[in-house]
All heavy atoms as an XYZ file, in Angstrom:
727
protein
N      38.023    -44.600      3.353
C      37.671    -43.390      4.080
C      37.545    -42.189      3.140
O      36.686    -41.349      3.336
C      38.738    -43.134      5.146
C      38.405    -42.008      6.071
S      36.991    -42.462      7.064
C      36.927    -41.130      8.174
N      38.427    -42.149      2.120
C      38.369    -41.027      1.183
C      37.076    -41.062      0.380
O      36.499    -40.015      0.094
C      39.560    -41.064      0.232
C      40.822    -40.588      0.860
C      41.915    -40.486     -0.184
N      43.122    -39.985      0.430
C      44.261    -39.878     -0.187
N      44.367    -40.260     -1.452
N      45.312    -39.406      0.431
N      36.646    -42.219     -0.028
C      35.408    -42.299     -0.809
C      34.211    -41.885      0.044
O      33.262    -41.283     -0.463
C      35.220    -43.701     -1.369
O      35.008    -44.619     -0.323
N      34.237    -42.181      1.328
C      33.155    -41.775      2.220
C      33.115    -40.250      2.348
O      32.048    -39.641      2.258
C      33.334    -42.423      3.605
C      32.306    -41.974      4.601
C      30.998    -42.417      4.506
C      32.647    -41.098      5.630
C      30.044    -41.986      5.414
C      31.703    -40.672      6.531
C      30.392    -41.127      6.430
N      34.262    -39.626      2.527
C      34.338    -38.165      2.650
C      33.921    -37.513      1.320
O      33.200    -36.523      1.294
C      35.757    -37.726      3.066
C      35.908    -36.214      2.998
C      36.095    -38.233      4.460
N      34.357    -38.090      0.206
C      33.987    -37.548     -1.097
C      32.478    -37.670     -1.325
O      31.846    -36.754     -1.852
C      34.751    -38.278     -2.194
N      31.906    -38.800     -0.917
C      30.470    -39.001     -1.083
C      29.685    -38.019     -0.217
O      28.719    -37.404     -0.683
C      30.087    -40.448     -0.716
O      30.859    -41.346     -1.505
C      28.610    -40.697     -0.944
N      30.097    -37.877      1.035
C      29.394    -36.968      1.953
C      29.556    -35.522      1.500
O      28.585    -34.748      1.498
C      29.904    -37.163      3.399
C      29.364    -36.068      4.305
C      29.499    -38.522      3.926
N      30.752    -35.120      1.082
C      30.945    -33.735      0.642
C      30.182    -33.463     -0.661
O      29.630    -32.377     -0.846
C      32.432    -33.419      0.474
O      32.997    -34.222     -0.532
N      30.146    -34.436     -1.567
C      29.366    -34.270     -2.792
C      27.884    -34.145     -2.505
O      27.182    -33.322     -3.094
N      27.393    -34.975     -1.568
C      25.990    -34.910     -1.184
C      25.669    -33.575     -0.511
O      24.633    -32.961     -0.795
C      25.658    -36.072     -0.246
C      24.214    -36.192      0.208
C      23.311    -36.452     -0.987
C      24.078    -37.301      1.226
N      26.566    -33.127      0.342
C      26.377    -31.840      1.021
C      26.368    -30.690      0.007
O      25.529    -29.777      0.090
C      27.479    -31.629      2.057
C      27.345    -30.403      2.947
C      26.089    -30.518      3.795
C      28.568    -30.269      3.827
N      27.285    -30.747     -0.965
C      27.332    -29.715     -2.000
C      26.041    -29.690     -2.811
O      25.485    -28.625     -3.096
C      28.534    -29.949     -2.918
C      28.642    -28.955     -4.033
C      29.052    -27.650     -3.787
C      28.326    -29.318     -5.336
C      29.142    -26.731     -4.807
C      28.416    -28.404     -6.359
C      28.828    -27.107     -6.101
N      25.546    -30.863     -3.184
C      24.291    -30.937     -3.927
C      23.125    -30.392     -3.122
O      22.245    -29.712     -3.655
C      23.996    -32.374     -4.336
C      24.872    -32.855     -5.454
C      24.520    -34.260     -5.840
N      25.459    -34.765     -6.839
C      25.556    -36.010     -7.197
N      24.755    -36.913     -6.641
N      26.432    -36.387     -8.104
N      23.096    -30.680     -1.825
C      22.022    -30.178     -0.969
C      22.061    -28.654     -0.882
O      21.015    -27.997     -0.922
C      22.110    -30.800      0.423
C      21.673    -32.255      0.444
S      21.884    -33.082      2.033
C      21.144    -31.978      3.167
N      23.264    -28.101     -0.791
C      23.397    -26.642     -0.723
C      22.944    -26.006     -2.033
O      22.216    -25.006     -2.037
C      24.859    -26.248     -0.389
C      25.102    -24.769     -0.599
C      25.202    -26.640      1.038
N      23.319    -26.581     -3.176
C      22.908    -26.047     -4.471
C      21.389    -26.135     -4.630
O      20.747    -25.187     -5.100
C      23.640    -26.772     -5.624
C      23.035    -26.427     -6.972
C      25.118    -26.450     -5.602
N      20.799    -27.243     -4.220
C      19.347    -27.395     -4.298
C      18.654    -26.389     -3.382
O      17.643    -25.786     -3.764
C      18.934    -28.848     -3.961
C      17.432    -28.956     -3.742
C      19.380    -29.788     -5.071
N      19.195    -26.160     -2.207
C      18.606    -25.189     -1.281
C      18.660    -23.781     -1.866
O      17.682    -23.025     -1.776
C      19.307    -25.231      0.080
C      19.003    -26.487      0.881
S      17.243    -26.722      1.205
C      16.903    -25.340      2.223
N      19.801    -23.406     -2.467
C      19.900    -22.100     -3.103
C      18.903    -21.975     -4.257
O      18.280    -20.929     -4.447
C      21.316    -21.829     -3.604
C      22.258    -21.341     -2.535
C      23.525    -21.878     -2.433
C      21.884    -20.358     -1.652
C      24.399    -21.440     -1.460
C      22.745    -19.898     -0.672
C      24.005    -20.447     -0.569
N      18.749    -23.036     -5.021
C      17.773    -23.025     -6.105
C      16.352    -22.863     -5.589
O      15.552    -22.116     -6.167
N      16.027    -23.564     -4.506
C      14.689    -23.436     -3.930
C      14.448    -22.039     -3.363
O      13.354    -21.482     -3.504
C      14.480    -24.491     -2.838
C      14.297    -25.919     -3.343
C      14.240    -26.894     -2.163
C      13.039    -26.033     -4.175
N      15.472    -21.471     -2.733
C      15.342    -20.107     -2.208
C      15.112    -19.122     -3.349
O      14.263    -18.230     -3.261
C      16.579    -19.727     -1.381
C      16.586    -20.526     -0.070
C      16.637    -18.229     -1.098
C      17.861    -20.405      0.723
N      15.840    -19.284     -4.460
C      15.656    -18.423     -5.616
C      14.253    -18.588     -6.198
O      13.577    -17.602     -6.525
C      16.707    -18.728     -6.680
C      16.628    -17.912     -7.966
C      16.905    -16.444     -7.683
C      17.597    -18.455     -8.985
N      13.796    -19.820     -6.320
C      12.464    -20.089     -6.856
C      11.386    -19.466     -5.976
O      10.472    -18.808     -6.478
C      12.245    -21.596     -6.983
C      10.861    -22.028     -7.464
C      10.668    -21.628     -8.914
C      10.684    -23.517     -7.272
N      11.487    -19.658     -4.678
C      10.479    -19.122     -3.758
C      10.492    -17.594     -3.784
O       9.435    -16.953     -3.784
C      10.696    -19.668     -2.330
C       9.855    -18.921     -1.318
C      10.379    -21.149     -2.289
N      11.674    -16.982     -3.850
C      11.733    -15.515     -3.868
C      11.162    -14.958     -5.167
O      10.469    -13.934     -5.156
C      13.164    -15.032     -3.655
O      13.992    -15.460     -4.712
N      11.415    -15.617     -6.298
C      10.821    -15.164     -7.558
C       9.301    -15.326     -7.541
O       8.580    -14.445     -8.017
C      11.418    -15.940     -8.730
C      12.838    -15.561     -9.125
C      13.350    -16.497    -10.213
C      12.907    -14.126     -9.575
N       8.833    -16.439     -6.999
C       7.386    -16.638     -6.902
C       6.751    -15.589     -5.991
O       5.666    -15.080     -6.271
C       7.079    -18.046     -6.406
C       7.367    -19.117     -7.440
S       7.154    -20.799     -6.829
C       5.440    -20.822     -6.397
N       7.424    -15.227     -4.911
C       6.923    -14.204     -3.995
C       6.882    -12.842     -4.697
O       5.907    -12.097     -4.545
C       7.810    -14.142     -2.749
C       7.324    -13.171     -1.721
C       6.195    -13.441     -0.976
C       8.005    -11.989     -1.499
C       5.741    -12.547     -0.028
C       7.559    -11.089     -0.559
C       6.429    -11.366      0.180
N       7.922    -12.523     -5.468
C       7.943    -11.248     -6.186
C       6.819    -11.193     -7.215
O       6.154    -10.157     -7.374
C       9.305    -11.052     -6.861
N       6.580    -12.296     -7.908
C       5.486    -12.341     -8.883
C       4.143    -12.203     -8.178
O       3.248    -11.500     -8.656
C       5.564    -13.635     -9.707
C       6.773    -13.585    -10.636
C       4.284    -13.869    -10.499
C       7.077    -14.895    -11.336
N       3.995    -12.837     -7.030
C       2.754    -12.734     -6.260
C       2.511    -11.296     -5.812
O       1.389    -10.789     -5.922
C       2.802    -13.666     -5.054
C       1.605    -13.630     -4.121
C       0.383    -14.192     -4.834
C       1.892    -14.388     -2.859
N       3.543    -10.627     -5.331
C       3.398     -9.226     -4.911
C       3.016     -8.359     -6.109
O       2.144     -7.488     -6.008
C       4.704     -8.729     -4.253
C       4.967     -9.467     -2.940
C       4.664     -7.219     -4.025
C       3.918     -9.234     -1.882
N       3.652     -8.598     -7.263
C       3.305     -7.845     -8.468
C       1.863     -8.061     -8.876
O       1.158     -7.124     -9.264
N       1.403     -9.298     -8.780
C       0.010     -9.598     -9.126
C      -0.953     -8.939     -8.151
O      -2.022     -8.457     -8.554
C      -0.202    -11.109     -9.177
C       0.442    -11.759    -10.379
S       0.389    -13.572    -10.395
C      -1.310    -13.927    -10.100
N      -0.599     -8.908     -6.875
C      -1.452     -8.255     -5.886
C      -1.528     -6.755     -6.138
O      -2.609     -6.156     -6.061
C      -0.944     -8.529     -4.470
C      -1.218     -9.923     -3.927
C      -0.525    -10.115     -2.584
C      -2.707    -10.148     -3.777
N      -0.396     -6.134     -6.452
C      -0.387     -4.698     -6.733
C      -1.212     -4.408     -7.983
O      -2.003     -3.457     -8.007
C       1.065     -4.184     -6.886
C       1.111     -2.784     -7.463
C       1.782     -4.230     -5.545
N      -1.040     -5.227     -9.025
C      -1.818     -5.015    -10.241
C      -3.309     -5.229     -9.976
O      -4.152     -4.498    -10.484
C      -1.345     -5.943    -11.354
C      -2.203     -5.832    -12.564
C      -3.091     -6.751    -13.028
C      -2.314     -4.716    -13.449
N      -3.723     -6.280    -14.151
C      -3.268     -5.031    -14.432
C      -1.689     -3.470    -13.498
C      -3.615     -4.164    -15.445
C      -2.044     -2.604    -14.524
C      -2.984     -2.954    -15.476
N      -3.644     -6.220     -9.165
C      -5.040     -6.457     -8.824
C      -5.653     -5.288     -8.071
O      -6.796     -4.908     -8.327
N      -4.906     -4.719     -7.149
C      -5.403     -3.546     -6.423
C      -5.578     -2.364     -7.378
O      -6.560     -1.625     -7.296
C      -4.461     -3.198     -5.280
C      -4.524     -4.193     -4.142
S      -3.307     -3.974     -2.824
C      -3.139     -2.257     -2.648
N      -4.631     -2.189     -8.290
C      -4.719     -1.116     -9.284
C      -5.942     -1.312    -10.172
O      -6.692     -0.359    -10.428
C      -3.439     -1.115    -10.126
C      -3.446     -0.161    -11.271
N      -3.333      1.195    -11.103
C      -3.542     -0.369    -12.607
C      -3.366      1.782    -12.288
N      -3.498      0.847    -13.217
N      -6.148     -2.524    -10.617
C      -7.294     -2.860    -11.466
C      -8.609     -2.625    -10.711
O      -9.540     -2.019    -11.234
C      -7.182     -4.308    -11.927
C      -8.312     -4.772    -12.796
C      -8.333     -4.473    -14.152
C      -9.376     -5.510    -12.266
C      -9.375     -4.890    -14.956
C     -10.413     -5.922    -13.062
C     -10.409     -5.619    -14.409
O     -11.444     -6.023    -15.196
N      -8.666     -3.122     -9.483
C      -9.885     -2.959     -8.688
C     -10.197     -1.503     -8.392
O     -11.360     -1.080     -8.449
N      -9.180     -0.713     -8.090
C      -9.384      0.698     -7.791
C      -9.875      1.447     -9.034
O     -10.748      2.303     -8.950
C      -8.093      1.303     -7.265
C      -8.220      2.743     -6.876
C      -7.648      3.803     -7.493
C      -8.964      3.273     -5.766
N      -7.994      4.953     -6.859
C      -8.799      4.667     -5.790
C      -9.754      2.709     -4.778
C      -9.396      5.497     -4.854
C     -10.341      3.545     -3.842
C     -10.159      4.920     -3.886
N      -9.309      1.116    -10.185
C      -9.753      1.764    -11.423
C     -11.197      1.379    -11.744
O     -11.989      2.226    -12.146
C      -8.827      1.382    -12.575
N     -11.541      0.116    -11.573
C     -12.908     -0.334    -11.857
C     -13.898      0.276    -10.861
O     -15.026      0.603    -11.217
C     -12.991     -1.855    -11.805
C     -12.155     -2.559    -12.847
C     -12.696     -2.393    -14.215
N     -13.942     -3.136    -14.314
C     -14.697     -3.163    -15.381
N     -14.338     -2.513    -16.441
N     -15.807     -3.849    -15.387
N     -13.474      0.427     -9.614
C     -14.334      0.997     -8.589
C     -14.664      2.455     -8.901
O     -15.784      2.910     -8.689
C     -13.655      0.890     -7.221
C     -14.426      1.349     -6.005
C     -15.632      0.438     -5.791
C     -13.553      1.343     -4.777
N     -13.697      3.184     -9.443
C     -13.910      4.590     -9.786
C     -14.519      4.769    -11.173
O     -14.834      5.880    -11.560
C     -12.587      5.357     -9.731
C     -12.020      5.422     -8.322
C     -10.774      6.253     -8.264
N      -9.793      5.733     -9.223
C      -8.866      6.471     -9.807
N      -8.760      7.735     -9.546
N      -8.029      5.927    -10.656
N     -14.656      3.690    -11.929
C     -15.227      3.785    -13.262
C     -14.257      4.296    -14.303
O     -14.660      4.776    -15.348
N     -12.975      4.228    -14.022
C     -11.942      4.692    -14.954
C     -11.431      3.517    -15.774
O     -11.529      2.372    -15.353
C     -10.763      5.309    -14.185
C     -11.135      6.419    -13.254
C     -11.283      7.688    -14.018
C     -11.574      8.827    -13.043
N     -11.616     10.090    -13.669
N     -10.871      3.793    -16.941
C     -10.259      2.695    -17.697
C      -8.985      2.218    -17.008
O      -8.276      3.001    -16.375
C      -9.941      3.327    -19.058
C      -9.868      4.782    -18.797
C     -10.821      5.060    -17.659
N      -8.718      0.952    -17.129
C      -7.528      0.379    -16.507
C      -6.340      0.676    -17.411
O      -6.306      0.269    -18.564
C      -7.682     -1.138    -16.293
C      -6.455     -1.706    -15.638
C      -8.911     -1.421    -15.457
N      -5.384      1.413    -16.885
C      -4.194      1.776    -17.656
C      -3.005      0.964    -17.165
O      -2.899      0.653    -15.973
C      -3.876      3.268    -17.495
O      -3.712      3.555    -16.107
C      -4.996      4.121    -18.047
N      -2.103      0.606    -18.046
C      -0.940     -0.161    -17.622
C       0.056      0.710    -16.866
O       0.065      1.932    -16.999
C      -0.335     -0.653    -18.939
C      -0.770      0.350    -19.929
C      -2.113      0.822    -19.483
N       0.886      0.053    -16.068
C       1.974      0.764    -15.413
C       3.017      1.104    -16.468
O       3.357      0.280    -17.308
C       2.625     -0.096    -14.336
C       1.749     -0.341    -13.141
C       1.372     -1.615    -12.802
C       1.309      0.710    -12.370
C       0.576     -1.848    -11.714
C       0.511      0.496    -11.275
C       0.144     -0.793    -10.941
N       3.511      2.318    -16.431
C       4.520      2.737    -17.402
C       5.747      3.173    -16.623
O       5.667      4.031    -15.751
C       3.999      3.890    -18.278
C       5.070      4.351    -19.244
C       2.761      3.467    -19.024
N       6.881      2.562    -16.932
C       8.131      2.904    -16.276
C       9.015      3.632    -17.271
O       9.724      3.011    -18.057
C       8.847      1.651    -15.781
C       8.038      0.862    -14.800
C       7.437     -0.314    -15.183
C       7.864      1.312    -13.522
C       6.686     -1.043    -14.296
C       7.104      0.591    -12.620
C       6.516     -0.590    -13.000
N       8.973      4.943    -17.291
C       9.832      5.710    -18.187
C       9.094      6.160    -19.426
O       7.883      6.013    -19.565
N       9.865      6.721    -20.341
C       9.310      7.270    -21.561
C       9.816      6.481    -22.753
O      10.882      5.892    -22.716
C       9.756      8.716    -21.729
C       9.229      9.656    -20.691
S       9.734     11.329    -21.021
C      11.414     11.300    -20.440
N       9.058      6.523    -23.820
C       9.480      5.903    -25.064
C      10.494      6.779    -25.785
O      10.728      7.943    -25.428
N      11.105      6.236    -26.801
C      12.136      6.988    -27.513
C      11.537      8.164    -28.264
O      12.167      9.208    -28.386
C      12.877      6.066    -28.499
O      11.925      5.442    -29.342
C      13.675      5.020    -27.762
N      10.321      8.029    -28.769
C       9.701      9.151    -29.478
C       9.445     10.319    -28.538
O       9.620     11.474    -28.907
C       8.406      8.707    -30.131
C       8.603      7.769    -31.278
C       7.257      7.466    -31.934
N       7.396      6.454    -32.950
C       7.595      6.715    -34.221
N       7.699      7.952    -34.628
N       7.696      5.745    -35.090
N       9.026     10.037    -27.325
C       8.768     11.100    -26.363
C      10.061     11.819    -26.014
O      10.099     13.041    -25.953
C       8.126     10.523    -25.088
O       6.993      9.754    -25.464
C       7.714     11.617    -24.142
N      11.112     11.064    -25.769
C      12.396     11.690    -25.441
C      12.905     12.526    -26.606
O      13.442     13.603    -26.411
C      13.420     10.629    -25.069
C      13.269     10.212    -23.615
C      14.344      9.269    -23.227
N      13.741      7.940    -23.318
C      14.389      6.842    -23.591
N      15.664      6.866    -23.812
N      13.776      5.695    -23.652
N      12.756     12.023    -27.841
C      13.208     12.770    -29.002
C      12.407     14.056    -29.147
O      12.952     15.108    -29.449
C      13.102     11.931    -30.268
C      13.399     12.726    -31.494
C      12.527     13.113    -32.445
C      14.669     13.248    -31.887
N      13.163     13.837    -33.415
C      14.486     13.943    -33.091
C      15.939     13.199    -31.330
C      15.523     14.573    -33.753
C      16.974     13.832    -32.001
C      16.759     14.507    -33.191
N      11.096     13.999    -28.899
C      10.273     15.193    -28.989
C      10.674     16.229    -27.948
O      10.713     17.429    -28.238
N      11.007     15.780    -26.735
C      11.449     16.716    -25.715
C      12.793     17.331    -26.093
O      13.024     18.520    -25.908
C      11.566     16.016    -24.366
C      10.239     15.740    -23.727
C      10.400     15.067    -22.377
O      11.467     14.583    -22.038
N       9.327     15.042    -21.608
N      13.681     16.522    -26.616
C      14.994     17.028    -27.025
C      14.848     18.044    -28.150
O      15.458     19.108    -28.130
C      15.887     15.869    -27.478
C      17.150     16.293    -28.153
C      18.183     16.827    -27.415
C      17.294     16.172    -29.518
C      19.352     17.222    -28.027
C      18.459     16.563    -30.144
C      19.494     17.103    -29.389
N      14.010     17.722    -29.115
C      13.849     18.597    -30.276
C      13.155     19.894    -29.893
O      13.469     20.955    -30.424
C      13.062     17.869    -31.357
C      13.121     18.531    -32.681
C      12.497     17.656    -33.754
C      12.587     18.370    -35.089
N      11.991     17.611    -36.146
N      12.219     19.836    -28.946
C      11.496     21.044    -28.565
C      12.369     21.994    -27.742
O      12.108     23.190    -27.717
C      10.242     20.685    -27.775
O      10.594     20.127    -26.526
N      13.407     21.490    -27.086
C      14.271     22.367    -26.293
C      15.355     23.022    -27.132
O      15.970     23.982    -26.701
C      14.942     21.589    -25.148
O      15.690     20.510    -25.696
C      13.910     21.066    -24.167
N      15.591     22.503    -28.327
C      16.609     23.096    -29.193
C      16.074     24.382    -29.812
O      14.938     24.453    -30.239
C      17.003     22.132    -30.311
C      17.801     20.959    -29.852
S      18.228     19.837    -31.188
C      18.888     20.909    -32.412
N      16.928     25.387    -29.847
C      16.546     26.631    -30.504
C      16.930     26.526    -31.969
O      18.018     26.055    -32.299
C      17.270     27.799    -29.858
C      16.869     28.033    -28.428
C      17.610     29.195    -27.838
C      17.212     29.384    -26.388
N      17.999     30.421    -25.744
N      16.072     26.957    -32.837
C      16.438     26.884    -34.252
C      17.604     27.829    -34.546
O      17.674     28.936    -34.017
C      15.171     27.309    -34.979
C      14.356     28.033    -33.974
C      14.746     27.507    -32.627
N      18.513     27.372    -35.377
C      19.664     28.191    -35.748
C      19.230     29.240    -36.751
O      18.492     28.955    -37.685
C      20.759     27.319    -36.356
C      21.376     26.376    -35.377
C      22.483     25.594    -36.041
C      23.125     24.650    -35.060
N      24.193     23.861    -35.669
N      19.715     30.437    -36.535
C      19.431     31.516    -37.476
C      20.594     31.592    -38.448
O      21.738     31.807    -38.051
C      19.256     32.828    -36.733
C      18.052     32.836    -35.825
C      17.894     34.151    -35.130
C      16.683     34.120    -34.213
N      16.539     35.361    -33.474
N      20.302     31.408    -39.696
C      21.345     31.459    -40.710
C      21.588     32.904    -41.104
O      20.660     33.679    -41.316
C      20.942     30.634    -41.937
C      20.794     29.179    -41.628
N      21.864     28.368    -41.374
C      19.692     28.396    -41.508
C      21.434     27.137    -41.129
N      20.115     27.135    -41.189
N      22.868     33.244    -41.200
C      23.230     34.615    -41.596
C      22.988     34.793    -43.086
O      23.257     33.889    -43.866
C      24.689     34.869    -41.263
N      22.511     35.944    -43.468
C      22.365     36.205    -44.901
C      23.734     36.218    -45.587
O      24.762     36.449    -44.966
C      21.721     37.596    -44.961
C      21.202     37.878    -43.601
C      21.969     37.022    -42.657
N      23.729     35.978    -46.871
C      24.991     35.901    -47.614
C      25.745     37.223    -47.593
O      26.975     37.246    -47.732
C      24.716     35.475    -49.053
N      25.072     38.352    -47.382
C      25.749     39.647    -47.348
C      26.591     39.818    -46.087
O      27.559     40.587    -46.076
C      24.718     40.784    -47.419
C      23.902     40.732    -48.698
O      24.391     40.104    -49.669
O      22.809     41.309    -48.714
N      26.237     39.140    -45.000
C      26.939     39.306    -43.729
C      28.181     38.432    -43.603
O      28.917     38.552    -42.631
C      26.008     38.986    -42.559
C      24.864     39.986    -42.455
O      24.965     41.048    -43.096
O      23.898     39.699    -41.739
N      28.432     37.555    -44.546
C      29.551     36.634    -44.456
C      30.824     37.346    -44.896
O      30.872     37.995    -45.944
C      29.311     35.386    -45.329
C      30.516     34.461    -45.288
C      28.064     34.668    -44.859
N      31.862     37.241    -44.074
C      33.141     37.878    -44.385
C      34.168     36.797    -44.627
O      34.328     35.883    -43.819
C      33.602     38.757    -43.198
O      32.559     39.666    -42.881
C      34.868     39.488    -43.533
N      34.895     36.896    -45.723
C      35.961     35.958    -46.002
C      37.166     36.289    -45.138
O      37.504     37.456    -44.934
C      36.356     36.005    -47.469
C      35.308     35.345    -48.349
O      34.549     34.515    -47.822
O      35.247     35.679    -49.550
N      37.827     35.279    -44.659
C      39.012     35.461    -43.839
C      40.210     34.958    -44.620
O      40.181     33.873    -45.182
C      38.860     34.699    -42.508
C      40.116     34.835    -41.669
C      37.648     35.159    -41.764
N      41.262     35.759    -44.641
C      42.486     35.378    -45.315
C      43.417     34.763    -44.289
O      43.678     35.377    -43.229
C      43.153     36.594    -45.984
C      44.444     36.205    -46.665
C      42.192     37.253    -46.932
N      43.889     33.562    -44.542
C      44.770     32.919    -43.578
C      46.187     33.454    -43.723
O      46.609     33.900    -44.785
C      44.760     31.412    -43.798
O      45.272     31.123    -45.081
N      46.919     33.437    -42.660
C      48.315     33.860    -42.671
C      49.131     32.819    -41.943
O      48.605     32.099    -41.077
C      48.475     35.230    -42.054
C      47.958     35.297    -40.648
C      48.074     36.664    -40.087
N      47.585     36.591    -38.708
C      47.529     37.598    -37.905
N      47.905     38.770    -38.322
N      47.078     37.444    -36.689
N      50.401     32.735    -42.234
C      51.220     31.704    -41.577
C      51.361     31.968    -40.093
O      51.410     33.110    -39.636
C      52.575     31.804    -42.289
C      52.551     33.086    -43.042
C      51.147     33.501    -43.204
N      51.396     30.883    -39.324
C      51.544     30.997    -37.877
C      52.977     31.359    -37.555
O      53.931     30.983    -38.215
C      51.179     29.675    -37.211
N      53.182     32.100    -36.469
C      54.550     32.344    -36.053
C      54.922     33.697    -35.883
O      54.915     34.745    -35.790
């Protein structure tokens, strides 16, 4: 009786794992199909308007971000050597 229960439970476990795998496969294939349809519509719309087909861009490259960061920084103004004052330290307390 134990071997029968072990066989049935093992078979059931394998069926569940295979079903999860098939669900994952079908969902990935569906996502790829939707992506291809969206890209096809984008391509067709660009060709219909006579524009070049441009790729989808998600975000900015590192050079663009660095350029934005650098352009927002204000250049530091260095004080002339005449304006520098030496400070004499004294003991705390």
